[in-house]
N, C-alpha and C positions, 0 to 999 in steps of 0.2 A: 504494500500500500504506500503510495507516494503522497507525502504531506507537505503543504506549503504553510509556513508559520508567518503571521503578520501581527506585530505588536509594537507600539511606539516606544517601549522600553527594551533596549538591546539586551539587557541582562535577563529579562523575562524570556526573550526569544532563545537565548543560550540555555537557560534553565529548562525550557520546554524541549529543546533539542536533546539535552542530556537525558531527560525522562524517556523520550521516545527511543533513544539509542539502546535502552535496556530491553527492547523488544525487537527480535529479528524480523518480524513481519512489517515493521514500520521503517520507512526511509524518508528522511527530511531532505527535500529536493531544493529548498530555497527559503530565504527569510527576508522580510521587509518590515518597514517601520511606519508606513502610512497608507491611506487608502489608494492613493495614486499608484504607489509601488505594488500594492496588492493586485490591482487591475493589470498592470504591466507584467508582473511575474506570472499571474494566472494565464494570461494570453500566451506567454512564452513557454511555460512549463506544462500547462494543463494537468495539474496534479489530481489525484483521486479525491483528496479532501483538502479544503482550505480551512485552517484553524486561525481565527482572526478576532482581534479585540474590536470593541465598538467605538470608544472615545479615542480618536486620534486626530492630530493636527492635519491641516491641508484638506483631507477628505476623511470622513468618518467611515467606520466599518460598514454601517448600514448603506451609505451612499455607494461604497465600493461593491457591496453585495448586489445592489440593484443593477449596477453597470455590468457586473460579471454575468448575472443571470439573464440579462437582456441579450448578451452575446453567446452565453453558454447555458441554455435552459436546463440542462441536466447537471449543472455544477452542484457539488455537495459542499455547502458552507456551514461550518460549525462555529458558533460564537463562543468565545471564552473571555469572560469579563469579570470585573469586580462589582459591576453594577447590576442590580436586579430590578431596575426601574420598570414600572408597568408599561410605560410608553415604549421603551426599548423592546420589551418582550413582544408586544403586539406588532410593532413594526417588523421585527425579525420574522415572525410567523407569516405576516401578510406578504412579505417579500419572497418567501419561499425558502428561508434558511432551514437546514435540516436539524439544527439543534441549538441549544442555548444553555451553557453550563457556567458555573462560577469558578474563578481561579482557585478559591480556597478548597474546592473539591478536586485537588490535583490527582488524587488516587483514581479518579474516574475518567481521566483524560484519555488514556489509551483505550479502555473499553468503549468510551463514547465514540472515538474515532473509528473503531472497528464496526460499531453498530451503524454509524452513518455510512460507512463504506459499503455495508451490506444492504443499504436502502432503508434503514429505519430512521425514525425521528427520535432525537434524544433531548431530554430536559432534566437538569439537575433537580434534586429533591426540593430545593428552595423555590425553583421555578414551577414545578408541578403543582405545589400547593396553591399557587396563584392562578393557575389556568382556569379553573371553573368560574371564578369571579370575573376574570378578564374576558372570557369567551361567551358570556351570556349577555342578554339585553340587546339593545339596538333596534333598528327598524325592522319589522317583519316583512318578508318578501314572499309573494305567492309564486312558488316554484313552477306551478303549472303555466303561469303566464310567461315563464322563461323557456317553455318547451320541454319541461321535465315531466315524464310520464310516471305512472304509479310504480313500475318496476325500478326505474331510475331513482325515484324517491326512496324506495326501500334500501337500495344500495347506498345512497347518501347517508341514510340513518345509521347504517352499520359501519360505514367509514368513520362517521363522527363518534361512534362508540369505541373506535380503535381496533376494529377487527381487520385481520389480514385478508388478502384476496382468497386464500384457501378457506378461511373461516366463513367468509361471505358466501363462497360457492357452496359450502356444506349447508349453511343456514337456508339458502334459497334454492337448493337442489339444482345448481348450475355447475358448469365446468369452470375451472380457473380462467381458461381462455375467454369464455363468454363474459366473465366478470371484468377481465381486463378490457375487453371491447366496450362494455358498458361504460366503464370509467373513462375511457378515451373520449367517448361521445359526450358524456356529462361534462368533462373538463372543457371540451370545445364549446359546448352550449353556454357554459357559464364564464367562458374566457378566463379560466384559471390554469395555473401551471402544473400543479401536482395534487396528490391527495391530502397533503398537509394544508394547502391553501383551501381545499374543498372543505375540510373539517372546520377550519377557522370561519369560512364563509357561512357554513350551516349553523354553527353554534352562535355566531354573532347576529345573524340576520334571518335565519329560516325559522 
């Protein structure tokens, strides 16, 4: 797994690299110290996972994440920060980041990287406790008016509950391939990037 590290503190970058060097499955392919450099290095290196801070000079991690995902929709971005601000968490989710963990949870960094690499979304314990409050409320949306049929609504419900494609397939007596096809159609109809954004959309507005 090839990892790019971006943090405005060079010492933190070196510390993170040292942590990752303890695992033979992780290779640090580059390091940067601001959002502009994150975009440049990601474009050059196309790492498997970008581990990035949020508050940085010149360009924030959130701004860099947005630019990177515009160019590389399948990019895996994992935020590692000292800040658990509600606004940052919501923005990270809406942008399509694959995870948000706190620096003090250093022992979870490598497992989080591996989980994100395998396609999962990862949030530290301090973040998970905030999600139900952050992802409820807002204006209700009639999904039928957006072209979502009953079967698609059922799939969205199960995605919002955190079920995998395999679990959704079992629950609805469908094949995994059929579930993936449904999800592709749903994301296109709602103009969303991935299932994380779908869950956020549903929990905030559906």
